[in-house]
LODRENFI-490561 format. One record per residue (C-alpha): residue number from 0; y, x, z. Coordinates in pm, 1 decimal, padded with zeros to 6 digits. Example, Ala and Ser with C-alpha at 12.3 -4.5 7.8 and 13.67 -1.06 7.14 Angstrom:
2
pt i=0; y=-00450.0; x=01230.0; z=00780.0
pt i=1; y=-00106.0; x=01367.0; z=00714.0
***
This chain:
390
pt i=0; y=-07592.0; x=-10904.4; z=17522.8
pt i=1; y=-07230.6; x=-10880.7; z=17406.7
pt i=2; y=-07091.0; x=-11190.1; z=17236.4
pt i=3; y=-06772.7; x=-11265.7; z=17047.3
pt i=4; y=-06503.5; x=-11367.2; z=17295.7
pt i=5; y=-06325.8; x=-11592.4; z=17044.3
pt i=6; y=-06458.3; x=-11835.5; z=16785.2
pt i=7; y=-06452.5; x=-11781.5; z=16413.0
pt i=8; y=-06211.3; x=-11995.1; z=16210.2
pt i=9; y=-06175.3; x=-12109.3; z=15850.3
pt i=10; y=-05865.9; x=-12039.4; z=15639.4
pt i=11; y=-05905.5; x=-12152.4; z=15279.9
pt i=12; y=-06203.8; x=-11965.8; z=15135.7
pt i=13; y=-06201.6; x=-11710.3; z=15418.5
pt i=14; y=-06382.7; x=-11706.2; z=15749.5
pt i=15; y=-06177.6; x=-11524.0; z=16013.1
pt i=16; y=-06394.5; x=-11304.9; z=16236.6
pt i=17; y=-06243.2; x=-11180.5; z=16564.3
pt i=18; y=-06379.4; x=-10872.4; z=16735.4
pt i=19; y=-06255.5; x=-10688.4; z=17040.5
pt i=20; y=-05999.2; x=-10467.7; z=16863.0
pt i=21; y=-06004.6; x=-10600.4; z=16509.0
pt i=22; y=-05952.1; x=-10916.3; z=16307.7
pt i=23; y=-06107.1; x=-10948.8; z=15964.5
pt i=24; y=-06126.7; x=-11206.2; z=15688.6
pt i=25; y=-06460.6; x=-11252.9; z=15513.6
pt i=26; y=-06503.8; x=-11426.2; z=15179.0
pt i=27; y=-06707.7; x=-11735.3; z=15251.0
pt i=28; y=-06893.1; x=-11725.0; z=14918.9
pt i=29; y=-06987.0; x=-11356.4; z=14910.7
pt i=30; y=-06972.0; x=-11237.2; z=15271.1
pt i=31; y=-06750.1; x=-10948.0; z=15162.2
pt i=32; y=-06454.3; x=-10837.3; z=15371.6
pt i=33; y=-06120.0; x=-10931.8; z=15214.0
pt i=34; y=-05908.2; x=-10755.2; z=15474.9
pt i=35; y=-05924.5; x=-10595.5; z=15818.6
pt i=36; y=-05645.5; x=-10568.6; z=16073.1
pt i=37; y=-05684.5; x=-10341.5; z=16378.4
pt i=38; y=-05524.9; x=-10393.9; z=16719.9
pt i=39; y=-05462.5; x=-10130.1; z=16985.2
pt i=40; y=-05533.4; x=-10374.4; z=17270.0
pt i=41; y=-05719.1; x=-10700.7; z=17323.6
pt i=42; y=-05565.3; x=-11009.7; z=17162.9
pt i=43; y=-05594.5; x=-11387.7; z=17124.2
pt i=44; y=-05545.2; x=-11537.2; z=16779.7
pt i=45; y=-05436.9; x=-11877.7; z=16646.8
pt i=46; y=-05457.9; x=-12007.9; z=16289.5
pt i=47; y=-05140.7; x=-12180.9; z=16168.4
pt i=48; y=-05169.5; x=-12293.2; z=15807.5
pt i=49; y=-05142.3; x=-11975.4; z=15600.4
pt i=50; y=-05060.8; x=-11754.5; z=15899.2
pt i=51; y=-05248.5; x=-11603.2; z=16190.1
pt i=52; y=-05066.3; x=-11545.9; z=16518.8
pt i=53; y=-05211.3; x=-11275.3; z=16743.3
pt i=54; y=-05080.8; x=-11242.2; z=17098.4
pt i=55; y=-05145.5; x=-10926.9; z=17301.6
pt i=56; y=-05370.6; x=-10997.5; z=17600.2
pt i=57; y=-05167.9; x=-10746.8; z=17801.5
pt i=58; y=-04840.3; x=-10929.8; z=17734.0
pt i=59; y=-04727.1; x=-10655.8; z=17500.3
pt i=60; y=-04607.9; x=-10865.5; z=17208.8
pt i=61; y=-04699.5; x=-11102.0; z=16928.5
pt i=62; y=-04785.0; x=-11023.4; z=16565.8
pt i=63; y=-04802.2; x=-11276.0; z=16281.5
pt i=64; y=-05020.9; x=-11199.7; z=15980.1
pt i=65; y=-05041.4; x=-11346.9; z=15633.4
pt i=66; y=-05384.1; x=-11511.4; z=15632.9
pt i=67; y=-05451.0; x=-11428.6; z=15267.0
pt i=68; y=-05381.9; x=-11054.3; z=15291.1
pt i=69; y=-05378.6; x=-10954.4; z=15658.7
pt i=70; y=-05031.4; x=-10808.1; z=15609.4
pt i=71; y=-04792.8; x=-10836.7; z=15905.2
pt i=72; y=-04518.8; x=-11093.3; z=15848.1
pt i=73; y=-04328.6; x=-11028.1; z=16170.1
pt i=74; y=-04359.0; x=-10890.9; z=16522.9
pt i=75; y=-04188.2; x=-10953.7; z=16855.3
pt i=76; y=-04230.5; x=-10702.8; z=17137.1
pt i=77; y=-04273.5; x=-10767.9; z=17508.9
pt i=78; y=-04353.3; x=-11136.3; z=17480.6
pt i=79; y=-04564.2; x=-11306.6; z=17746.0
pt i=80; y=-04779.6; x=-11623.0; z=17757.3
pt i=81; y=-04768.8; x=-11689.8; z=17383.3
pt i=82; y=-04826.1; x=-12053.9; z=17278.6
pt i=83; y=-04836.1; x=-12171.6; z=16916.2
pt i=84; y=-04807.7; x=-12497.1; z=16726.3
pt i=85; y=-04758.8; x=-12559.6; z=16355.2
pt i=86; y=-04380.6; x=-12522.0; z=16376.8
pt i=87; y=-04309.5; x=-12247.1; z=16624.3
pt i=88; y=-04431.0; x=-11960.1; z=16839.3
pt i=89; y=-04321.1; x=-11990.2; z=17201.4
pt i=90; y=-04319.9; x=-11712.7; z=17457.4
pt i=91; y=-04145.9; x=-11582.9; z=17766.5
pt i=92; y=-03941.1; x=-11267.0; z=17727.2
pt i=93; y=-03808.1; x=-11074.2; z=18025.8
pt i=94; y=-03570.1; x=-10783.8; z=18080.0
pt i=95; y=-03646.2; x=-10588.8; z=18395.8
pt i=96; y=-03936.5; x=-10632.6; z=18633.9
pt i=97; y=-04026.4; x=-10821.6; z=18949.9
pt i=98; y=-03770.9; x=-11041.0; z=19120.3
pt i=99; y=-03483.5; x=-10874.9; z=18938.7
pt i=100; y=-03617.9; x=-10968.7; z=18593.7
pt i=101; y=-03400.3; x=-11180.6; z=18365.9
pt i=102; y=-03622.0; x=-11410.2; z=18159.1
pt i=103; y=-03603.8; x=-11677.8; z=17892.8
pt i=104; y=-03841.8; x=-11904.1; z=17702.7
pt i=105; y=-03786.8; x=-11840.9; z=17331.9
pt i=106; y=-03898.5; x=-12047.0; z=17032.1
pt i=107; y=-03939.6; x=-11865.6; z=16698.5
pt i=108; y=-04013.3; x=-12000.0; z=16352.3
pt i=109; y=-04382.6; x=-11942.3; z=16296.0
pt i=110; y=-04342.5; x=-11819.9; z=15937.0
pt i=111; y=-04037.3; x=-11594.4; z=15963.6
pt i=112; y=-04000.0; x=-11505.7; z=16330.9
pt i=113; y=-03641.5; x=-11629.9; z=16328.4
pt i=114; y=-03526.3; x=-11725.4; z=16678.8
pt i=115; y=-03480.3; x=-12101.4; z=16696.2
pt i=116; y=-03365.7; x=-12135.0; z=17056.4
pt i=117; y=-03354.8; x=-11962.1; z=17393.0
pt i=118; y=-03388.2; x=-12135.0; z=17730.6
pt i=119; y=-03307.4; x=-11937.1; z=18048.2
pt i=120; y=-03600.1; x=-11931.6; z=18290.4
pt i=121; y=-03765.2; x=-11729.3; z=18561.2
pt i=122; y=-04064.4; x=-11496.3; z=18528.5
pt i=123; y=-04317.8; x=-11774.0; z=18593.2
pt i=124; y=-04198.7; x=-12025.4; z=18330.4
pt i=125; y=-04411.5; x=-12097.0; z=18024.0
pt i=126; y=-04476.0; x=-12351.1; z=17751.2
pt i=127; y=-04782.5; x=-12566.6; z=17817.2
pt i=128; y=-05075.5; x=-12496.7; z=17586.9
pt i=129; y=-05233.2; x=-12838.0; z=17656.9
pt i=130; y=-05241.5; x=-13087.1; z=17368.9
pt i=131; y=-05458.0; x=-13395.3; z=17322.6
pt i=132; y=-05736.1; x=-13319.8; z=17076.3
pt i=133; y=-05631.6; x=-12960.6; z=16997.6
pt i=134; y=-05916.4; x=-12714.2; z=16942.5
pt i=135; y=-05888.5; x=-12338.0; z=16957.4
pt i=136; y=-05834.4; x=-12126.9; z=16758.5
pt i=137; y=-05638.4; x=-12378.5; z=16549.2
pt i=138; y=-05275.5; x=-12458.8; z=16630.9
pt i=139; y=-05193.9; x=-12824.6; z=16703.3
pt i=140; y=-04937.2; x=-13025.8; z=16512.9
pt i=141; y=-04599.6; x=-13025.0; z=16686.6
pt i=142; y=-04463.3; x=-13352.9; z=16816.0
pt i=143; y=-04108.9; x=-13444.6; z=16907.5
pt i=144; y=-04129.1; x=-13228.8; z=17220.0
pt i=145; y=-04333.1; x=-12955.9; z=17383.4
pt i=146; y=-04379.6; x=-12940.5; z=17761.0
pt i=147; y=-04222.7; x=-12639.0; z=17930.7
pt i=148; y=-04308.2; x=-12552.3; z=18289.2
pt i=149; y=-03983.4; x=-12432.5; z=18441.0
pt i=150; y=-03944.9; x=-12297.7; z=18793.3
pt i=151; y=-03687.7; x=-12129.8; z=19011.9
pt i=152; y=-03727.5; x=-11942.8; z=19336.5
pt i=153; y=-03580.2; x=-12223.4; z=19548.1
pt i=154; y=-03729.7; x=-12528.7; z=19372.2
pt i=155; y=-04082.5; x=-12647.1; z=19285.6
pt i=156; y=-04192.9; x=-12601.9; z=18925.1
pt i=157; y=-04132.9; x=-12896.7; z=18692.2
pt i=158; y=-04230.7; x=-12989.6; z=18337.6
pt i=159; y=-03942.1; x=-13039.5; z=18095.4
pt i=160; y=-03969.9; x=-13176.6; z=17738.6
pt i=161; y=-03812.8; x=-12940.7; z=17483.3
pt i=162; y=-03763.9; x=-13006.4; z=17110.7
pt i=163; y=-03970.5; x=-12750.1; z=16913.4
pt i=164; y=-03707.6; x=-12643.7; z=16660.9
pt i=165; y=-03377.7; x=-12693.1; z=16848.5
pt i=166; y=-03453.6; x=-12628.0; z=17215.5
pt i=167; y=-03279.2; x=-12949.9; z=17317.9
pt i=168; y=-03427.3; x=-13095.0; z=17634.0
pt i=169; y=-03521.6; x=-13455.7; z=17695.5
pt i=170; y=-03429.2; x=-13627.8; z=18021.1
pt i=171; y=-03789.1; x=-13664.9; z=18141.7
pt i=172; y=-03905.3; x=-13446.1; z=18430.2
pt i=173; y=-04237.4; x=-13427.5; z=18614.0
pt i=174; y=-04360.0; x=-13201.2; z=18894.0
pt i=175; y=-04619.8; x=-12938.5; z=18816.1
pt i=176; y=-04929.2; x=-13054.5; z=19004.8
pt i=177; y=-05135.0; x=-12743.0; z=18934.2
pt i=178; y=-05348.6; x=-12905.9; z=18661.4
pt i=179; y=-05212.6; x=-13023.3; z=18325.3
pt i=180; y=-04872.0; x=-13102.1; z=18185.2
pt i=181; y=-04848.1; x=-13212.4; z=17823.8
pt i=182; y=-04667.5; x=-13434.9; z=17575.2
pt i=183; y=-04852.2; x=-13736.0; z=17430.5
pt i=184; y=-04649.2; x=-13918.5; z=17168.4
pt i=185; y=-04322.1; x=-14013.7; z=17339.2
pt i=186; y=-04454.2; x=-13943.3; z=17689.8
pt i=187; y=-04437.7; x=-13645.4; z=17921.3
pt i=188; y=-04759.9; x=-13649.6; z=18122.9
pt i=189; y=-04897.9; x=-13457.3; z=18419.7
pt i=190; y=-05237.2; x=-13477.1; z=18588.1
pt i=191; y=-05394.2; x=-13384.4; z=18919.1
pt i=192; y=-05769.3; x=-13354.4; z=18869.2
pt i=193; y=-05848.9; x=-13278.7; z=19234.3
pt i=194; y=-05960.2; x=-13602.5; z=19406.1
pt i=195; y=-05763.2; x=-13694.7; z=19720.5
pt i=196; y=-05918.4; x=-13592.2; z=20051.6
pt i=197; y=-06214.3; x=-13816.6; z=20129.1
pt i=198; y=-06225.0; x=-13960.5; z=19776.2
pt i=199; y=-06579.5; x=-13970.4; z=19636.9
pt i=200; y=-06498.6; x=-14120.8; z=19296.8
pt i=201; y=-06397.6; x=-13806.6; z=19103.6
pt i=202; y=-06043.2; x=-13943.6; z=19073.2
pt i=203; y=-05793.7; x=-13789.8; z=18830.6
pt i=204; y=-05433.8; x=-13896.8; z=18899.7
pt i=205; y=-05198.3; x=-13937.2; z=18602.9
pt i=206; y=-04819.3; x=-13966.9; z=18600.3
pt i=207; y=-04600.5; x=-14015.7; z=18294.2
pt i=208; y=-04234.4; x=-14061.7; z=18204.8
pt i=209; y=-04051.9; x=-14124.9; z=17879.2
pt i=210; y=-03985.8; x=-13774.7; z=17748.9
pt i=211; y=-03650.2; x=-13851.3; z=17586.9
pt i=212; y=-03493.9; x=-14091.4; z=17837.7
pt i=213; y=-03670.9; x=-14009.2; z=18161.5
pt i=214; y=-03764.5; x=-14374.9; z=18200.4
pt i=215; y=-04066.8; x=-14453.8; z=18408.8
pt i=216; y=-04401.1; x=-14456.5; z=18231.7
pt i=217; y=-04749.1; x=-14557.6; z=18340.1
pt i=218; y=-04897.7; x=-14390.7; z=18645.6
pt i=219; y=-05251.8; x=-14450.6; z=18764.1
pt i=220; y=-05598.9; x=-14303.4; z=18784.5
pt i=221; y=-05894.7; x=-14227.8; z=18562.0
pt i=222; y=-06210.6; x=-14040.4; z=18658.0
pt i=223; y=-06403.7; x=-13728.9; z=18561.4
pt i=224; y=-06780.0; x=-13712.5; z=18523.6
pt i=225; y=-07035.5; x=-13557.8; z=18755.4
pt i=226; y=-07268.9; x=-13264.4; z=18726.7
pt i=227; y=-07640.2; x=-13301.2; z=18788.2
pt i=228; y=-07590.1; x=-13195.3; z=19153.2
pt i=229; y=-07343.0; x=-13481.8; z=19206.4
pt i=230; y=-07029.0; x=-13267.6; z=19215.7
pt i=231; y=-06722.1; x=-13384.3; z=19024.6
pt i=232; y=-06667.5; x=-13202.2; z=18698.5
pt i=233; y=-06288.2; x=-13251.1; z=18750.6
pt i=234; y=-06216.6; x=-13153.6; z=18389.7
pt i=235; y=-06219.7; x=-13435.9; z=18134.9
pt i=236; y=-06393.3; x=-13217.2; z=17876.2
pt i=237; y=-06633.3; x=-12925.2; z=17906.4
pt i=238; y=-06435.6; x=-12608.6; z=17971.9
pt i=239; y=-06621.9; x=-12417.3; z=17698.2
pt i=240; y=-06571.2; x=-12672.5; z=17422.1
pt i=241; y=-06252.2; x=-12518.6; z=17284.3
pt i=242; y=-06054.6; x=-12824.0; z=17402.9
pt i=243; y=-05867.0; x=-12916.9; z=17718.4
pt i=244; y=-05838.0; x=-13293.4; z=17661.2
pt i=245; y=-06013.4; x=-13524.9; z=17414.7
pt i=246; y=-05801.9; x=-13789.6; z=17246.2
pt i=247; y=-05533.2; x=-13859.0; z=16991.5
pt i=248; y=-05171.5; x=-13975.9; z=17007.1
pt i=249; y=-05130.1; x=-14139.4; z=17347.9
pt i=250; y=-05500.4; x=-14219.6; z=17392.2
pt i=251; y=-05705.3; x=-14008.6; z=17632.4
pt i=252; y=-06083.6; x=-13993.7; z=17674.9
pt i=253; y=-06191.7; x=-14005.6; z=18040.0
pt i=254; y=-06454.3; x=-14173.6; z=18260.9
pt i=255; y=-06450.2; x=-14509.4; z=18441.4
pt i=256; y=-06507.4; x=-14563.2; z=18813.2
pt i=257; y=-06865.0; x=-14666.5; z=18730.8
pt i=258; y=-06912.2; x=-14341.6; z=18535.7
pt i=259; y=-06897.9; x=-14463.5; z=18178.0
pt i=260; y=-06687.5; x=-14292.8; z=17909.4
pt i=261; y=-06361.6; x=-14471.6; z=17832.7
pt i=262; y=-06054.6; x=-14444.5; z=17612.5
pt i=263; y=-05726.5; x=-14504.1; z=17796.5
pt i=264; y=-05385.4; x=-14582.9; z=17646.3
pt i=265; y=-05142.5; x=-14366.0; z=17841.5
pt i=266; y=-04850.4; x=-14593.7; z=17753.8
pt i=267; y=-04995.9; x=-14885.6; z=17949.2
pt i=268; y=-05298.9; x=-14759.3; z=18140.0
pt i=269; y=-05512.8; x=-15014.6; z=17957.5
pt i=270; y=-05873.4; x=-14931.4; z=17876.3
pt i=271; y=-05910.1; x=-14949.3; z=17497.5
pt i=272; y=-06287.9; x=-14934.7; z=17529.5
pt i=273; y=-06557.1; x=-14821.7; z=17769.4
pt i=274; y=-06901.9; x=-14702.4; z=17679.3
pt i=275; y=-07203.5; x=-14929.7; z=17704.2
pt i=276; y=-07391.9; x=-14680.7; z=17921.2
pt i=277; y=-07304.7; x=-14407.8; z=18170.2
pt i=278; y=-07220.9; x=-14064.0; z=18036.0
pt i=279; y=-06974.8; x=-13775.1; z=18052.2
pt i=280; y=-06751.1; x=-13679.8; z=17755.2
pt i=281; y=-06795.3; x=-13309.1; z=17683.2
pt i=282; y=-06639.7; x=-13260.0; z=17338.4
pt i=283; y=-06488.2; x=-13445.7; z=17045.3
pt i=284; y=-06234.6; x=-13457.5; z=16764.9
pt i=285; y=-05997.4; x=-13719.3; z=16623.8
pt i=286; y=-06289.9; x=-13941.7; z=16517.4
pt i=287; y=-06578.4; x=-13874.8; z=16754.7
pt i=288; y=-06663.3; x=-13820.4; z=17121.8
pt i=289; y=-06970.3; x=-13620.9; z=17224.0
pt i=290; y=-07118.9; x=-13753.8; z=17549.1
pt i=291; y=-07393.1; x=-13612.2; z=17771.4
pt i=292; y=-07584.6; x=-13791.3; z=18047.8
pt i=293; y=-07427.1; x=-13556.3; z=18302.4
pt i=294; y=-07155.6; x=-13296.7; z=18257.6
pt i=295; y=-07413.7; x=-13017.3; z=18245.3
pt i=296; y=-07747.2; x=-13173.9; z=18151.6
pt i=297; y=-07923.1; x=-13463.7; z=17978.3
pt i=298; y=-07937.1; x=-13630.5; z=17640.9
pt i=299; y=-07651.7; x=-13644.9; z=17389.5
pt i=300; y=-07470.9; x=-13936.5; z=17227.5
pt i=301; y=-07193.1; x=-13945.4; z=16971.6
pt i=302; y=-06940.0; x=-14228.2; z=17007.3
pt i=303; y=-06674.5; x=-14347.8; z=16766.7
pt i=304; y=-06335.0; x=-14250.7; z=16911.0
pt i=305; y=-06161.1; x=-14564.7; z=16785.6
pt i=306; y=-06414.2; x=-14821.8; z=16908.8
pt i=307; y=-06651.7; x=-14652.9; z=17153.9
pt i=308; y=-06952.6; x=-14767.2; z=16948.8
pt i=309; y=-07253.2; x=-14537.0; z=16962.2
pt i=310; y=-07325.6; x=-14363.3; z=16633.3
pt i=311; y=-07643.1; x=-14189.6; z=16747.7
pt i=312; y=-07828.6; x=-14038.9; z=17040.8
pt i=313; y=-08034.2; x=-13721.3; z=17066.7
pt i=314; y=-08280.6; x=-13596.6; z=17330.0
pt i=315; y=-08175.4; x=-13349.8; z=17598.1
pt i=316; y=-08141.3; x=-13012.8; z=17419.2
pt i=317; y=-08262.8; x=-12849.7; z=17745.2
pt i=318; y=-07965.8; x=-12613.2; z=17742.6
pt i=319; y=-07780.9; x=-12616.8; z=18077.4
pt i=320; y=-07406.6; x=-12671.9; z=18053.7
pt i=321; y=-07355.8; x=-12458.5; z=18364.1
pt i=322; y=-07470.4; x=-12151.8; z=18173.0
pt i=323; y=-07212.6; x=-11904.3; z=18046.7
pt i=324; y=-07393.9; x=-11935.5; z=17714.2
pt i=325; y=-07299.4; x=-12302.3; z=17668.7
pt i=326; y=-07074.1; x=-12379.2; z=17373.8
pt i=327; y=-07018.6; x=-12695.2; z=17170.1
pt i=328; y=-06828.7; x=-12811.8; z=16864.3
pt i=329; y=-06760.5; x=-13145.9; z=16694.7
pt i=330; y=-06623.6; x=-13134.6; z=16340.0
pt i=331; y=-06583.6; x=-13377.0; z=16051.9
pt i=332; y=-06938.1; x=-13303.7; z=15936.6
pt i=333; y=-07134.6; x=-13143.3; z=16219.7
pt i=334; y=-07207.8; x=-13137.4; z=16589.9
pt i=335; y=-07331.5; x=-12808.6; z=16734.8
pt i=336; y=-07435.7; x=-12706.1; z=17085.2
pt i=337; y=-07565.8; x=-12376.0; z=17215.5
pt i=338; y=-07699.3; x=-12232.4; z=17536.6
pt i=339; y=-07983.3; x=-12027.1; z=17680.0
pt i=340; y=-08329.3; x=-12167.8; z=17747.4
pt i=341; y=-08552.0; x=-11935.6; z=17952.2
pt i=342; y=-08312.1; x=-11654.4; z=17875.2
pt i=343; y=-08329.6; x=-11714.1; z=17500.2
pt i=344; y=-08002.3; x=-11836.2; z=17344.9
pt i=345; y=-08019.3; x=-12089.4; z=17064.4
pt i=346; y=-07790.6; x=-12310.5; z=16858.7
pt i=347; y=-07873.9; x=-12669.8; z=16762.6
pt i=348; y=-07688.9; x=-12836.8; z=16474.1
pt i=349; y=-07675.3; x=-13212.8; z=16405.1
pt i=350; y=-07533.5; x=-13421.8; z=16123.0
pt i=351; y=-07223.2; x=-13597.2; z=16257.8
pt i=352; y=-07298.3; x=-13921.5; z=16077.6
pt i=353; y=-07667.4; x=-13968.0; z=16155.2
pt i=354; y=-07757.3; x=-13731.8; z=16439.2
pt i=355; y=-08031.9; x=-13576.2; z=16227.1
pt i=356; y=-08109.5; x=-13224.4; z=16346.1
pt i=357; y=-08008.6; x=-12988.6; z=16065.1
pt i=358; y=-08107.7; x=-12658.0; z=16216.4
pt i=359; y=-08205.6; x=-12456.8; z=16521.7
pt i=360; y=-08110.5; x=-12089.9; z=16529.5
pt i=361; y=-08152.9; x=-11802.9; z=16778.5
pt i=362; y=-07820.5; x=-11674.6; z=16909.0
pt i=363; y=-07484.9; x=-11808.5; z=17026.2
pt i=364; y=-07249.5; x=-12055.2; z=16863.9
pt i=365; y=-06960.2; x=-11850.2; z=16725.9
pt i=366; y=-06767.7; x=-12117.8; z=16538.1
pt i=367; y=-06807.2; x=-12430.7; z=16327.3
pt i=368; y=-06638.8; x=-12617.8; z=16042.4
pt i=369; y=-06701.3; x=-12932.2; z=15843.1
pt i=370; y=-07004.0; x=-12784.3; z=15666.6
pt i=371; y=-07074.4; x=-12448.8; z=15836.2
pt i=372; y=-07184.5; x=-12301.8; z=16165.2
pt i=373; y=-07155.5; x=-11935.3; z=16267.1
pt i=374; y=-07422.4; x=-11788.0; z=16494.6
pt i=375; y=-07393.5; x=-11446.8; z=16662.4
pt i=376; y=-07697.2; x=-11242.4; z=16763.3
pt i=377; y=-07822.2; x=-10888.1; z=16803.5
pt i=378; y=-07835.2; x=-10703.2; z=16475.6
pt i=379; y=-07902.2; x=-10354.8; z=16349.8
pt i=380; y=-07644.5; x=-10132.3; z=16513.0
pt i=381; y=-07482.9; x=-10403.5; z=16724.0
pt i=382; y=-07364.2; x=-10760.2; z=16701.3
pt i=383; y=-07431.0; x=-10961.2; z=16384.5
pt i=384; y=-07292.1; x=-11297.6; z=16272.4
pt i=385; y=-07473.6; x=-11534.4; z=16035.7
pt i=386; y=-07296.6; x=-11816.3; z=15850.0
pt i=387; y=-07513.2; x=-12124.3; z=15791.2
pt i=388; y=-07382.4; x=-12384.4; z=15545.8
pt i=389; y=-07500.6; x=-12745.3; z=15504.6
***
């Protein structure tokens, strides 16, 4: 069965519904369409305050819409690898093709499209879309710097900190180690999530430098969880949670060597807390961490992000995390998980404060907010989406 490729989002009193070649805003109270905006190709969208940024999947440009009306605010053609935060839209723009292309990373004001800065690059450079605690399709808050992966034909790729509105670069530099490069507070951080040869501990290596000065930061290791078959998950969060890393500021959620969830301060490498029992972080927000017994199976627990204390536990939902149907969400009011059991997809919704099961619905998780969950399923004439409020 066809499913929505992107999650629904909330903008004021509207729910934004993405379909393959169309974006529409639906009035939350009435279910009536407020506006529709067609696209000629596939797209990825990001909500930024009162704007919606839609990047062409085929690297054909970026279009920014007014979220209240669906009217186009500005466009930029031939942009590639679009990344968005609450201050700017970043993309690579190239003249020419192949090795002869002349390229630059360009930052534009998210509201007006005005060019803020331009940084010469090659055709493989891009701004990192990794941010602690950021959840698609919502844009993260910009910090002092963004991480830009720069490369040249005769040198290995490196991460460089770049100021979002001026394009000024900090002195910090780190090699691209094929996994993640990101900025956490005043640090430029890179990770290698592949354990060293012969390592059986699911090691994730972390290196950091001071973004502005280039001074040495903490370097060390944390660990990822394991799947039911014993293999390392490698990622520090489930890859279908809508997040890349769980945490806030300079604090990162990972796993200890003895396979318990932990919160690590990237400034010092110190463990702020570690969970009382074994478990694998799979989702979270700026207040909570959702943990499962294994990365792809087992019971659920919700921990407090600040202290690691368990808020509640829930039995195994019997929905395998290895399934393409798996989705999860943690919001200020709800926790939702979905997957297929015996070929039948379903969505389970829990109260974030108590763990009480609020609902169980046939279909796939299509988005969630503080007090709503969207579920997609087969309907008359095609795909239907139901909005459940709590």
